[in-house]
All heavy atoms as an XYZ file, in Angstrom:
969
protein
N      65.567     17.816     97.349
C      65.676     16.631     98.126
C      67.155     16.357     98.344
O      67.972     16.628     97.498
C      65.025     15.473     97.409
C      63.484     15.510     97.277
S      62.473     16.983     97.385
C      62.799     17.898     95.930
N      67.492     15.845     99.503
C      68.887     15.747     99.898
C      69.248     14.332    100.314
O      68.389     13.471    100.417
C      69.155     16.707    101.073
O      68.262     16.358    102.124
C      68.951     18.157    100.684
N      70.539     14.132    100.601
C      70.987     12.802    101.008
C      70.562     12.507    102.443
O      70.410     13.410    103.254
C      72.503     12.705    100.885
O      73.114     13.500    101.886
N      70.419     11.220    102.784
C      69.902     10.838    104.090
C      70.878     11.093    105.224
O      70.458     11.214    106.359
C      69.517      9.374    104.076
C      68.149      9.152    103.457
C      67.649      7.772    103.738
O      68.383      6.811    103.640
N      66.379      7.662    104.075
N      72.169     11.171    105.009
C      73.139     11.313    106.086
C      73.417     12.763    106.457
O      74.090     13.041    107.420
C      74.455     10.617    105.707
C      74.282      9.139    105.465
C      73.947      8.426    106.746
N      73.727      7.020    106.465
C      73.076      6.216    107.248
N      72.543      6.650    108.350
N      72.913      4.961    106.935
N      72.920     13.702    105.739
C      73.128     15.126    105.996
C      72.380     15.519    107.273
O      71.184     15.312    107.377
C      72.612     15.926    104.800
C      72.898     17.401    104.910
O      73.230     17.877    106.019
O      72.777     18.086    103.890
N      73.090     16.102    108.280
C      72.407     16.471    109.527
C      71.410     17.615    109.357
O      70.590     17.849    110.237
C      73.556     16.880    110.444
C      74.671     17.249    109.541
C      74.510     16.415    108.307
N      71.469     18.326    108.251
C      70.539     19.429    108.006
C      69.365     18.995    107.138
O      68.822     19.788    106.381
C      71.268     20.596    107.336
C      72.296     21.206    108.265
O      72.057     21.248    109.486
O      73.352     21.645    107.771
N      68.966     17.741    107.275
C      67.827     17.247    106.497
C      66.646     16.986    107.426
O      66.797     16.888    108.647
C      68.165     15.935    105.759
O      68.488     14.934    106.730
C      69.306     16.126    104.790
N      65.494     16.901    106.828
C      64.277     16.562    107.565
C      63.795     15.219    107.028
O      63.573     15.065    105.827
C      63.195     17.643    107.379
C      61.909     17.230    108.079
C      63.680     18.986    107.889
N      63.662     14.261    107.916
C      63.171     12.937    107.544
C      61.663     12.912    107.749
O      61.181     13.213    108.838
C      63.837     11.862    108.399
C      65.335     11.865    108.247
O      65.848     11.917    107.134
N      66.044     11.847    109.352
N      60.948     12.570    106.695
C      59.495     12.466    106.780
C      59.066     11.023    106.593
O      59.522     10.346    105.682
C      58.809     13.299    105.692
C      58.872     14.808    105.791
C      58.029     15.438    104.685
C      58.417     15.288    107.151
N      58.172     10.572    107.448
C      57.501      9.290    107.261
C      56.088      9.640    106.822
O      55.328     10.220    107.598
C      57.493      8.470    108.540
C      56.718      7.154    108.394
C      57.006      6.200    109.513
N      58.423      5.846    109.440
C      59.195      5.667    110.517
N      58.702      5.784    111.730
N      60.471      5.349    110.366
N      55.779      9.340    105.586
C      54.463      9.651    105.043
C      53.558      8.439    105.181
O      53.953      7.313    104.864
C      54.578     10.071    103.583
C      55.454     11.311    103.340
C      55.487     11.645    101.859
C      54.956     12.496    104.146
N      52.329      8.689    105.655
C      51.349      7.638    105.860
C      50.160      7.877    104.942
O      49.591      8.971    104.925
C      50.839      7.617    107.317
C      51.998      7.455    108.298
C      49.796      6.511    107.521
C      51.578      7.555    109.751
N      49.789      6.854    104.176
C      48.600      6.919    103.332
C      47.368      6.540    104.153
O      47.480      5.956    105.233
C      48.731      5.955    102.154
C      49.900      6.181    101.197
C      49.899      5.113    100.112
C      49.840      7.563    100.596
N      46.187      6.834    103.626
C      44.936      6.467    104.284
C      44.883      4.958    104.517
O      44.359      4.491    105.526
C      43.726      6.944    103.450
C      42.422      6.434    104.026
C      43.718      8.458    103.363
N      45.472      4.194    103.620
C      45.482      2.734    103.739
C      46.361      2.250    104.890
O      46.313      1.082    105.254
C      45.982      2.113    102.434
O      47.351      2.465    102.228
N      47.185      3.149    105.438
C      48.094      2.788    106.517
C      49.505      2.492    106.049
O      50.418      2.324    106.867
N      49.709      2.411    104.736
C      51.057      2.168    104.210
C      51.933      3.382    104.484
O      51.468      4.515    104.432
C      50.996      1.885    102.714
C      50.269      0.611    102.379
C      50.184      0.400    100.882
C      49.376     -0.845    100.564
N      49.228     -1.028     99.119
N      53.209      3.120    104.768
C      54.143      4.206    105.072
C      55.385      4.125    104.190
O      55.704      3.061    103.642
C      54.595      4.163    106.541
O      55.345      2.961    106.764
C      53.427      4.235    107.500
N      56.057      5.256    104.080
C      57.335      5.318    103.361
C      58.112      6.498    103.937
O      57.542      7.557    104.193
C      57.111      5.514    101.864
C      58.379      5.567    101.045
C      59.075      4.215    100.969
O      58.431      3.188    100.813
N      60.381      4.218    101.071
N      59.399      6.301    104.129
C      60.259      7.371    104.620
C      60.922      8.102    103.455
O      61.343      7.467    102.477
C      61.339      6.825    105.538
C      60.775      6.340    106.870
O      59.570      6.504    107.129
O      61.562      5.785    107.655
N      61.008      9.420    103.573
C      61.659     10.278    102.585
C      62.533     11.273    103.337
O      62.288     11.568    104.514
C      60.626     11.065    101.769
C      59.772     10.219    100.867
C      58.577      9.701    101.329
C      60.153      9.963     99.552
C      57.764      8.927    100.500
C      59.353      9.199     98.720
C      58.160      8.680     99.198
N      63.519     11.830    102.648
C      64.398     12.837    103.236
C      64.356     14.098    102.389
O      64.465     14.032    101.164
C      65.849     12.311    103.305
O      65.834     11.083    104.041
C      66.756     13.293    104.001
N      64.198     15.247    103.060
C      64.068     16.528    102.374
C      64.919     17.593    103.043
O      65.386     17.420    104.169
C      62.603     16.988    102.372
C      61.681     16.070    101.639
C      60.931     15.119    102.311
C      61.576     16.143    100.254
C      60.088     14.262    101.635
C      60.735     15.283     99.566
C      59.989     14.344    100.253
N      65.058     18.692    102.363
C      65.726     19.878    102.899
C      64.697     20.714    103.652
O      63.523     20.725    103.280
C      66.299     20.693    101.735
O      66.545     22.025    102.147
N      65.120     21.456    104.677
C      64.185     22.371    105.351
C      63.597     23.415    104.394
O      62.542     23.981    104.669
C      65.042     23.039    106.425
C      66.157     22.081    106.677
C      66.416     21.422    105.341
N      64.265     23.659    103.261
C      63.784     24.633    102.275
C      62.720     24.076    101.342
O      62.117     24.827    100.576
C      64.951     25.167    101.437
C      65.944     25.914    102.281
O      65.580     26.628    103.215
N      67.219     25.735    101.990
N      62.488     22.767    101.384
C      61.482     22.152    100.505
C      60.080     22.502    100.992
O      59.786     22.461    102.186
C      61.646     20.631    100.454
C      62.867     20.209     99.659
O      63.236     20.931     98.708
O      63.452     19.160     99.985
N      59.223     22.845    100.027
C      57.827     23.211    100.345
C      56.934     21.984    100.210
O      57.341     20.945     99.679
C      57.343     24.295     99.385
O      57.224     23.761     98.073
N      55.696     22.133    100.656
C      54.719     21.051    100.512
C      54.545     20.673     99.040
O      54.410     19.494     98.706
C      53.379     21.457    101.135
N      54.593     21.668     98.155
C      54.494     21.403     96.717
C      55.698     20.609     96.225
O      55.554     19.654     95.453
C      54.363     22.715     95.924
O      53.163     23.379     96.333
C      54.329     22.473     94.426
N      56.908     20.979     96.680
C      58.123     20.240     96.318
C      58.027     18.786     96.764
O      58.404     17.867     96.030
C      59.362     20.875     96.959
C      59.638     22.289     96.505
O      59.275     22.637     95.366
O      60.226     23.055     97.303
N      57.539     18.587     97.970
C      57.431     17.237     98.531
C      56.431     16.414     97.733
O      56.721     15.272     97.356
C      57.038     17.299    100.022
C      58.177     17.943    100.811
C      56.691     15.911    100.556
C      57.793     18.400    102.194
N      55.280     16.980     97.432
C      54.260     16.264     96.646
C      54.816     15.865     95.282
O      54.610     14.734     94.822
C      53.011     17.123     96.485
N      55.541     16.785     94.639
C      56.125     16.496     93.322
C      57.149     15.370     93.435
O      57.164     14.449     92.613
C      56.766     17.754     92.739
C      57.256     17.566     91.305
C      57.856     18.827     90.686
N      57.162     20.049     91.023
C      57.657     21.006     91.833
N      58.843     20.865     92.379
N      56.952     22.094     92.079
N      58.019     15.440     94.443
C      59.043     14.410     94.617
C      58.409     13.033     94.872
O      58.837     12.037     94.280
C      59.982     14.785     95.774
C      60.999     13.742     96.051
N      62.123     13.585     95.273
C      61.057     12.778     97.002
C      62.842     12.571     95.741
N      62.209     12.063     96.791
N      57.410     12.987     95.742
C      56.750     11.709     96.033
C      56.082     11.163     94.778
O      56.199      9.979     94.463
C      55.749     11.854     97.198
C      54.927     10.584     97.375
C      56.487     12.207     98.491
N      55.392     12.030     94.044
C      54.736     11.606     92.810
C      55.747     11.027     91.815
O      55.508      9.982     91.208
C      53.993     12.785     92.177
C      53.305     12.443     90.888
C      52.087     11.774     90.881
C      53.878     12.793     89.667
C      51.456     11.452     89.698
C      53.252     12.473     88.477
C      52.037     11.798     88.480
N      56.882     11.714     91.654
C      57.908     11.270     90.696
C      58.681     10.043     91.176
O      59.348      9.378     90.389
C      58.871     12.423     90.416
C      58.210     13.560     89.646
C      59.067     14.812     89.534
O      60.162     14.863     90.138
O      58.619     15.764     88.856
N      58.602      9.753     92.471
C      59.325      8.614     93.063
C      58.342      7.738     93.845
O      58.632      7.324     94.962
C      60.439      9.126     93.980
C      61.458      9.946     93.239
O      62.352      9.415     92.607
N      61.299     11.262     93.275
N      57.186      7.482     93.225
C      56.105      6.754     93.885
C      56.611      5.392     94.354
O      57.147      4.608     93.560
C      54.929      6.595     92.932
C      53.649      6.290     93.618
C      53.013      5.083     93.644
C      52.844      7.197     94.370
N      51.847      5.196     94.376
C      51.720      6.482     94.836
C      52.960      8.548     94.713
C      50.722      7.049     95.610
C      51.960      9.121     95.483
C      50.865      8.376     95.923
N      56.497      5.076     95.641
C      57.024      3.807     96.167
C      56.367      2.583     95.531
O      55.179      2.587     95.202
C      56.682      3.886     97.662
C      56.589      5.350     97.950
C      55.988      5.941     96.706
N      57.156      1.534     95.402
C      56.703      0.294     94.757
C      55.484     -0.308     95.446
O      54.604     -0.838     94.793
C      57.847     -0.713     94.724
N      55.377     -0.220     96.753
C      54.261     -0.822     97.468
C      52.984      0.008     97.478
O      51.986     -0.391     98.062
N      53.013      1.165     96.816
C      51.865      2.073     96.844
C      51.089      2.092     95.523
O      50.308      3.003     95.277
C      52.319      3.495     97.142
C      52.800      3.753     98.526
C      53.051      2.851     99.516
C      53.103      5.031     99.079
N      53.494      3.482    100.642
C      53.545      4.835    100.403
C      53.068      6.330     98.589
C      53.918      5.872    101.238
C      53.452      7.371     99.421
C      53.855      7.139    100.735
N      51.253      1.093     94.667
C      50.633      1.122     93.345
C      49.126      1.328     93.386
O      48.564      2.064     92.578
C      50.921     -0.173     92.558
C      52.357     -0.355     92.154
C      53.161     -1.112     93.212
O      52.615     -1.439     94.282
O      54.341     -1.356     92.954
N      48.433      0.684     94.324
C      46.975      0.774     94.398
C      46.497      2.190     94.744
O      45.368      2.548     94.453
C      46.435     -0.210     95.423
C      46.589     -1.653     94.991
C      46.022     -2.631     96.023
O      45.176     -2.217     96.843
O      46.434     -3.788     95.993
N      47.354      2.983     95.365
C      46.987      4.346     95.768
C      47.521      5.403     94.815
O      47.467      6.589     95.116
C      47.510      4.632     97.180
C      46.822      3.845     98.272
C      47.452      2.482     98.535
O      48.387      2.098     97.810
O      46.986      1.790     99.446
N      48.047      5.001     93.666
C      48.673      5.972     92.769
C      47.662      7.035     92.310
O      46.462      6.789     92.258
C      49.302      5.279     91.562
O      48.309      4.682     90.774
N      48.181      8.221     92.022
C      47.356      9.353     91.595
C      47.814      9.811     90.217
O      48.916      9.476     89.771
C      47.427     10.519     92.608
C      46.817     10.106     93.947
C      48.850     11.001     92.794
N      46.986     10.618     89.564
C      47.279     11.049     88.201
C      48.155     12.300     88.131
O      48.711     12.608     87.082
C      45.975     11.304     87.451
O      45.232     12.303     88.129
N      48.266     13.025     89.238
C      48.992     14.289     89.219
C      49.503     14.628     90.617
O      48.801     14.372     91.608
C      48.066     15.399     88.734
O      48.633     16.671     88.964
N      50.685     15.245     90.710
C      51.168     15.651     92.039
C      50.335     16.778     92.637
O      50.341     16.981     93.852
C      52.609     16.109     91.774
C      52.644     16.475     90.339
C      51.648     15.567     89.658
N      49.579     17.481     91.818
C      48.815     18.634     92.311
C      47.664     18.233     93.233
O      47.127     19.086     93.934
C      48.289     19.454     91.145
O      47.345     18.716     90.408
N      47.290     16.955     93.254
C      46.214     16.552     94.175
C      46.749     15.904     95.450
O      45.967     15.548     96.324
C      45.173     15.628     93.490
C      45.791     14.308     93.067
C      44.501     16.339     92.336
C      44.767     13.296     92.607
N      48.057     15.778     95.572
C      48.632     15.226     96.794
C      48.706     16.320     97.854
O      49.220     17.412     97.594
C      50.032     14.657     96.529
C      50.073     13.396     95.683
C      51.517     13.023     95.380
C      49.359     12.254     96.394
N      48.194     16.010     99.031
C      48.173     16.968    100.138
C      48.814     16.360    101.373
O      48.609     15.179    101.674
C      46.731     17.368    100.490
C      45.919     17.836     99.329
C      46.386     19.158     98.808
N      45.463     19.596     97.754
C      45.784     20.450     96.830
N      46.973     20.988     96.804
N      44.913     20.788     95.913
N      49.562     17.178    102.089
C      50.177     16.757    103.336
C      49.345     17.259    104.507
O      48.859     18.389    104.497
C      51.587     17.333    103.450
C      52.613     16.804    102.465
C      53.879     17.647    102.527
C      52.929     15.352    102.767
N      49.212     16.410    105.519
C      48.538     16.794    106.756
C      49.558     16.647    107.878
O      50.164     15.586    108.047
C      47.311     15.909    107.039
C      46.317     15.987    105.887
C      46.663     16.318    108.369
C      45.153     15.012    106.016
N      49.740     17.728    108.634
C      50.668     17.726    109.761
C      49.946     18.282    110.984
O      49.387     19.373    110.920
C      51.901     18.568    109.434
C      52.886     18.672    110.555
C      53.496     17.540    111.070
C      53.193     19.901    111.102
C      54.405     17.635    112.111
C      54.117     20.005    112.144
C      54.718     18.871    112.646
N      49.948     17.516    112.050
C      49.268     17.889    113.297
C      47.815     18.283    113.049
O      47.310     19.265    113.572
C      50.032     18.995    114.010
C      51.397     18.541    114.471
C      52.156     19.603    115.252
O      51.855     20.791    115.170
N      53.151     19.175    115.992
N      47.142     17.502    112.192
C      45.720     17.699    111.946
C      45.360     18.807    110.984
O      44.186     19.088    110.778
N      46.352     19.423    110.347
C      46.067     20.534    109.436
C      46.697     20.283    108.072
O      47.811     19.781    107.972
C      46.619     21.840    109.997
C      45.948     22.196    111.284
C      46.491     23.471    111.817
N      45.907     23.688    113.142
C      45.594     24.851    113.613
N      45.834     25.936    112.915
N      45.074     24.973    114.809
N      45.969     20.668    107.036
C      46.507     20.580    105.680
C      47.597     21.636    105.517
O      47.436     22.776    105.954
C      45.413     20.827    104.644
C      44.497     19.667    104.452
C      43.300     19.585    105.136
C      44.832     18.640    103.583
C      42.452     18.507    104.967
C      43.987     17.562    103.404
C      42.798     17.495    104.097
N      48.691     21.231    104.877
C      49.754     22.190    104.578
C      49.518     22.769    103.199
O      49.338     22.027    102.232
C      51.125     21.504    104.613
C      51.539     20.883    105.937
C      52.945     20.301    105.808
C      51.466     21.886    107.070
N      49.509     24.070    103.089
C      49.365     24.717    101.791
C      50.699     24.647    101.059
O      51.768     24.533    101.672
C      48.857     26.146    101.964
C      47.418     26.156    102.355
N      46.401     26.338    101.447
C      46.803     25.930    103.540
C      45.242     26.252    102.053
N      45.449     26.000    103.337
N      50.645     24.702     99.733
C      51.784     24.428     98.871
C      53.065     25.168     99.140
O      54.150     24.633     98.963
N      53.001     26.409     99.602
C      54.215     27.196     99.767
C      54.849     27.060    101.148
O      55.919     27.610    101.397
C      53.936     28.670     99.470
C      52.859     29.244    100.366
O      52.164     28.520    101.056
N      52.709     30.548    100.341
N      54.244     26.304    102.046
C      54.792     26.127    103.394
C      56.024     25.228    103.314
O      55.963     24.129    102.773
C      53.749     25.508    104.341
C      54.359     25.172    105.695
C      52.567     26.432    104.500
N      57.144     25.707    103.872
C      58.371     24.913    103.872
C      58.492     24.116    105.165
O      57.889     24.463    106.190
C      59.621     25.798    103.721
O      59.724     26.632    104.878
C      59.571     26.622    102.441
N      59.294     23.072    105.104
C      59.537     22.280    106.304
C      60.244     23.126    107.368
O      59.972     22.981    108.559
C      60.361     21.040    105.953
C      59.675     20.043    105.019
C      60.620     18.904    104.684
C      58.393     19.523    105.634
N      61.115     24.029    106.932
C      61.792     24.910    107.866
C      60.824     25.810    108.613
O      61.002     26.078    109.805
N      59.792     26.278    107.936
C      58.794     27.142    108.575
C      58.027     26.393    109.661
O      57.539     27.010    110.612
C      57.818     27.684    107.533
N      57.952     25.077    109.535
C      57.267     24.266    110.547
C      58.164     23.982    111.744
O      57.717     23.389    112.728
C      56.806     22.942    109.931
C      55.793     23.051    108.796
C      55.570     21.686    108.161
C      54.481     23.642    109.301
N      59.434     24.377    111.638
C      60.416     24.172    112.704
C      60.539     22.689    113.082
O      60.587     22.329    114.255
C      60.090     25.024    113.920
C      60.091     26.512    113.619
C      59.911     27.313    114.875
C      59.747     28.791    114.682
N      60.335     29.487    113.644
N      60.572     21.846    112.045
C      60.738     20.414    112.277
C      62.177     20.141    112.677
O      63.101     20.772    112.161
C      60.379     19.623    111.019
C      58.957     19.823    110.502
C      58.748     19.010    109.229
C      57.942     19.440    111.556
N      62.399     19.207    113.585
C      63.769     18.939    114.047
C      64.612     18.260    112.966
O      64.246     17.187    112.493
C      63.567     18.020    115.243
C      62.231     17.380    115.018
C      61.413     18.385    114.263
N      65.733     18.885    112.572
C      66.607     18.261    111.561
C      67.167     16.934    112.070
O      67.443     16.788    113.257
C      67.733     19.281    111.364
C      67.265     20.534    112.012
C      66.248     20.160    113.024
N      67.299     15.983    111.160
C      67.887     14.706    111.504
C      66.951     13.739    112.230
O      67.331     12.620    112.502
N      65.744     14.154    112.566
C      64.777     13.287    113.233
C      63.614     13.021    112.278
O      63.370     13.787    111.373
C      64.293     13.938    114.516
C      65.474     14.194    115.464
C      65.053     14.777    116.767
N      64.380     13.741    117.544
C      63.647     14.011    118.620
N      63.500     15.247    119.018
N      63.073     13.041    119.290
N      62.881     11.944    112.527
C      61.766     11.589    111.648
C      60.471     12.226    112.135
O      60.113     12.105    113.300
C      61.601     10.060    111.580
O      62.819      9.497    111.072
C      60.440      9.668    110.680
N      59.803     12.912    111.220
C      58.500     13.526    111.486
C      57.458     12.787    110.664
O      57.682     12.497    109.492
C      58.521     15.025    111.089
O      59.505     15.688    111.878
C      57.171     15.662    111.311
N      56.318     12.496    111.270
C      55.252     11.760    110.593
C      54.216     12.747    110.049
O      53.790     13.661    110.752
C      54.580     10.760    111.554
C      53.399     10.054    110.880
C      55.598      9.743    112.052
N      53.844     12.567    108.785
C      52.777     13.334    108.151
C      51.898     12.370    107.366
O      52.346     11.306    106.949
C      53.334     14.382    107.186
C      54.085     15.486    107.844
S      54.464     16.802    106.663
C      55.505     17.836    107.683
N      50.644     12.756    107.171
C      49.738     11.982    106.336
C      49.778     12.555    104.921
O      49.937     13.764    104.739
C      48.311     12.038    106.884
C      48.163     11.244    108.138
N      48.454     11.757    109.378
C      47.769      9.962    108.333
C      48.239     10.824    110.292
N      47.826      9.733    109.689
N      49.645     11.682    103.950
C      49.599     12.067    102.540
C      48.268     11.590    101.980
O      47.961     10.392    102.043
C      50.762     11.435    101.778
C      50.868     11.771    100.302
C      51.267     13.244    100.119
C      51.878     10.877     99.622
N      47.473     12.523    101.473
C      46.153     12.180    100.935
C      45.984     12.785     99.548
O      46.653     13.766     99.205
C      45.006     12.659    101.858
C      45.094     11.993    103.220
C      45.018     14.164    102.004
N      45.080     12.199     98.779
C      44.720     12.760     97.477
C      43.454     13.584     97.669
O      42.437     13.065     98.130
C      44.491     11.645     96.463
N      43.539     14.853     97.348
C      42.395     15.754     97.516
C      42.535     16.898     96.533
O      43.589     17.524     96.452
C      42.374     16.270     98.950
C      41.204     17.156     99.249
C      41.123     17.436    100.713
N      40.092     18.430    100.952
C      39.439     18.548    102.061
N      39.692     17.747    103.057
N      38.529     19.475    102.202
N      41.465     17.174     95.798
C      41.496     18.217     94.764
C      41.705     19.609     95.334
O      42.468     20.396     94.812
C      40.200     18.198     93.945
C      40.016     16.935     93.130
C      40.935     16.839     91.921
O      41.403     17.869     91.438
O      41.180     15.718     91.482
N      40.996     19.944     96.414
C      41.071     21.288     96.980
C      41.354     21.209     98.472
O      41.142     20.182     99.100
C      39.752     22.061     96.776
O      38.711     21.338     97.415
C      39.443     22.242     95.306
N      41.793     22.327     99.013
C      42.064     22.424    100.444
C      40.994     23.265    101.122
O      40.417     24.145    100.500
C      43.418     23.091    100.686
C      44.643     22.291    100.315
C      45.896     23.113    100.555
C      44.703     21.012    101.122
N      40.771     23.023    102.420
C      39.881     23.927    103.147
C      40.495     25.327    103.165
O      41.697     25.487    102.984
C      39.863     23.348    104.567
C      40.427     21.980    104.453
C      41.293     21.969    103.234
N      39.678     26.337    103.413
C      40.206     27.700    103.493
C      41.203     27.766    104.650
O      41.043     27.060    105.643
C      39.054     28.680    103.660
C      38.119     28.574    102.479
C      37.411     29.860    102.172
O      37.766     30.892    102.738
O      36.496     29.816    101.348
N      42.243     28.607    104.562
C      43.342     28.601    105.528
C      42.953     28.652    106.999
O      43.548     27.981    107.800
C      44.158     29.835    105.148
C      43.864     30.051    103.714
C      42.446     29.584    103.516
N      41.958     29.404    107.395
C      41.639     29.524    108.814
C      40.420     28.725    109.239
O      39.888     28.935    110.305
C      41.436     31.003    109.180
C      42.720     31.765    109.048
O      43.782     31.253    109.378
N      42.641     32.983    108.556
N      39.970     27.796    108.425
C      38.762     27.053    108.763
C      39.055     25.797    109.578
O      38.144     25.127    110.009
C      37.997     26.680    107.492
O      38.730     25.757    106.743
N      40.331     25.446    109.782
C      40.723     24.277    110.573
C      40.061     23.007    110.068
O      39.598     22.185    110.849
C      40.428     24.494    112.051
C      41.066     25.722    112.595
N      42.433     25.849    112.725
C      40.535     26.898    113.008
C      42.708     27.039    113.208
N      41.583     27.707    113.384
N      39.956     22.865    108.750
C      39.419     21.649    108.150
C      37.912     21.631    108.004
O      37.357     20.661    107.534
N      37.237     22.679    108.398
C      35.785     22.721    108.295
C      35.380     23.134    106.881
O      36.101     23.851    106.218
C      35.218     23.731    109.297
C      35.525     23.383    110.724
C      35.089     24.494    111.637
C      35.569     24.195    113.041
N      35.753     25.378    113.823
N      34.210     22.669    106.469
C      33.695     23.118    105.177
C      33.269     24.567    105.310
O      33.068     25.082    106.418
C      32.491     22.277    104.728
O      31.411     22.513    105.626
C      32.834     20.794    104.650
N      33.093     25.227    104.195
C      32.657     26.633    104.215
C      31.309     26.766    104.925
O      31.111     27.681    105.719
C      32.569     27.148    102.776
C      32.185     28.585    102.659
C      33.386     29.480    102.910
N      32.987     30.852    102.713
C      33.210     31.816    103.599
N      33.874     31.561    104.685
N      32.808     33.026    103.357
N      30.397     25.826    104.681
C      29.076     25.871    105.317
C      29.196     25.698    106.831
O      28.534     26.407    107.599
C      28.169     24.790    104.732
N      30.051     24.765    107.272
C      30.237     24.567    108.704
C      30.810     25.820    109.359
O      30.391     26.214    110.442
C      31.176     23.390    108.964
C      30.576     22.038    108.663
C      31.622     20.941    108.694
O      32.767     21.146    108.309
N      31.231     19.768    109.159
N      31.767     26.460    108.692
C      32.388     27.661    109.240
C      31.370     28.800    109.322
O      31.315     29.515    110.323
C      33.592     28.090    108.394
C      34.390     29.218    109.013
C      35.075     28.833    110.311
O      35.608     27.744    110.426
N      35.034     29.708    111.290
N      30.556     28.973    108.287
C      29.535     30.013    108.307
C      28.520     29.780    109.419
O      28.136     30.717    110.129
C      28.820     30.100    106.955
C      29.613     30.740    105.815
C      28.878     30.564    104.500
C      29.869     32.203    106.098
N      28.085     28.531    109.585
C      27.134     28.216    110.636
C      27.739     28.507    112.007
O      27.093     29.103    112.867
C      26.705     26.746    110.540
C      25.706     26.265    111.585
C      24.418     27.088    111.513
C      25.410     24.804    111.392
N      28.984     28.121    112.191
C      29.659     28.388    113.460
C      29.760     29.895    113.714
O      29.490     30.367    114.814
C      31.043     27.756    113.456
C      31.775     27.898    114.772
C      33.109     27.187    114.740
O      33.112     25.938    114.697
O      34.137     27.888    114.758
N      30.141     30.653    112.687
C      30.251     32.108    112.832
C      28.908     32.724    113.195
O      28.821     33.595    114.049
C      30.786     32.741    111.545
C      32.233     32.366    111.267
O      32.911     31.847    112.177
O      32.682     32.592    110.122
N      27.836     32.271    112.534
C      26.495     32.793    112.813
C      26.061     32.461    114.230
O      25.480     33.292    114.925
C      25.471     32.238    111.828
S      25.687     32.872    110.164
N      26.330     31.234    114.677
C      25.904     30.816    116.012
C      26.670     31.553    117.104
O      26.143     31.776    118.187
C      26.071     29.308    116.185
S      24.866     28.371    115.221
N      27.905     31.956    116.832
C      28.668     32.712    117.815
C      28.090     34.105    118.000
O      28.144     34.670    119.077
C      30.141     32.801    117.399
C      30.865     31.495    117.551
C      32.291     31.553    117.025
O      32.705     32.550    116.453
N      33.028     30.480    117.219
N      27.516     34.663    116.955
C      26.935     35.995    117.008
C      25.544     35.942    117.632
O      25.129     36.833    118.366
C      26.882     36.628    115.593
C      26.123     37.929    115.615
C      28.283     36.829    115.061
N      24.799     34.867    117.323
C      23.414     34.744    117.796
C      23.383     34.569    119.314
O      24.263     33.979    119.909
C      22.761     33.557    117.119
N      22.339     35.091    119.929
C      22.166     34.908    121.381
C      20.739     34.468    121.653
O      19.802     34.847    120.971
C      22.416     36.228    122.134
O      21.507     37.221    121.643
C      23.847     36.680    121.984
N      20.581     33.632    122.676
C      19.269     33.205    123.154
C      18.308     32.788    122.072
O      18.490     31.787    121.396
N      17.213     33.580    121.857
C      16.163     33.223    120.930
C      16.575     33.361    119.470
O      15.833     32.967    118.582
C      14.922     34.096    121.185
O      15.261     35.447    120.969
N      17.743     33.913    119.218
C      18.214     34.068    117.832
C      18.804     32.793    117.262
O      19.100     32.715    116.091
C      19.252     35.170    117.739
C      18.671     36.548    117.991
O      17.458     36.727    117.966
N      19.534     37.491    118.254
N      19.023     31.754    118.105
C      19.591     30.510    117.617
C      18.587     29.799    116.718
O      17.395     29.807    116.993
C      19.957     29.585    118.790
C      21.146     30.045    119.634
C      21.304     29.134    120.850
C      22.414     30.052    118.812
N      19.026     29.182    115.644
C      18.106     28.487    114.743
C      17.478     27.277    115.437
O      18.080     26.667    116.300
C      19.002     28.047    113.583
C      20.397     28.123    114.090
C      20.409     29.113    115.212
N      16.215     26.959    115.054
C      15.522     25.830    115.618
C      16.144     24.498    115.176
O      16.149     23.537    115.898
C      14.041     25.834    115.209
C      13.304     26.989    115.866
O      13.718     27.423    116.962
O      12.320     27.465    115.269
N      16.650     24.471    113.934
C      17.285     23.264    113.410
C      18.608     23.647    112.788
O      18.804     24.773    112.350
C      16.412     22.584    112.342
O      16.185     23.507    111.278
C      15.096     22.128    112.935
N      19.496     22.711    112.755
C      20.801     22.940    112.123
C      20.902     22.165    110.858
O      20.446     21.119    110.692
C      21.930     22.557    113.084
C      22.023     23.401    114.349
C      23.162     22.888    115.216
C      22.268     24.850    114.015
């Protein structure tokens, strides 16, 4: 985590499900795991009701997708010195990387329906 005046920093505005927000400043080299740990260790005063027991359940959502732990801000090509908005949620597990937020069952059903043709489609879903 870096100082706010450094032009090579990424400013994040994190939004909780409750709608509460907080701004943080990070390095482009910081990963989603680094960010979750930093937020957990520096939990904002106004977020007490949403506190979590461990940084490992904090997840970032950017442009509708969960960020996996090793993804860095630099890899997302976020503009340095500008504020980027992400959602912060508590969730034990992440969807599989290519499922676009779908459950495993939803993804399997979609895959099956893409292969099926005409009379092969299931009568009920």
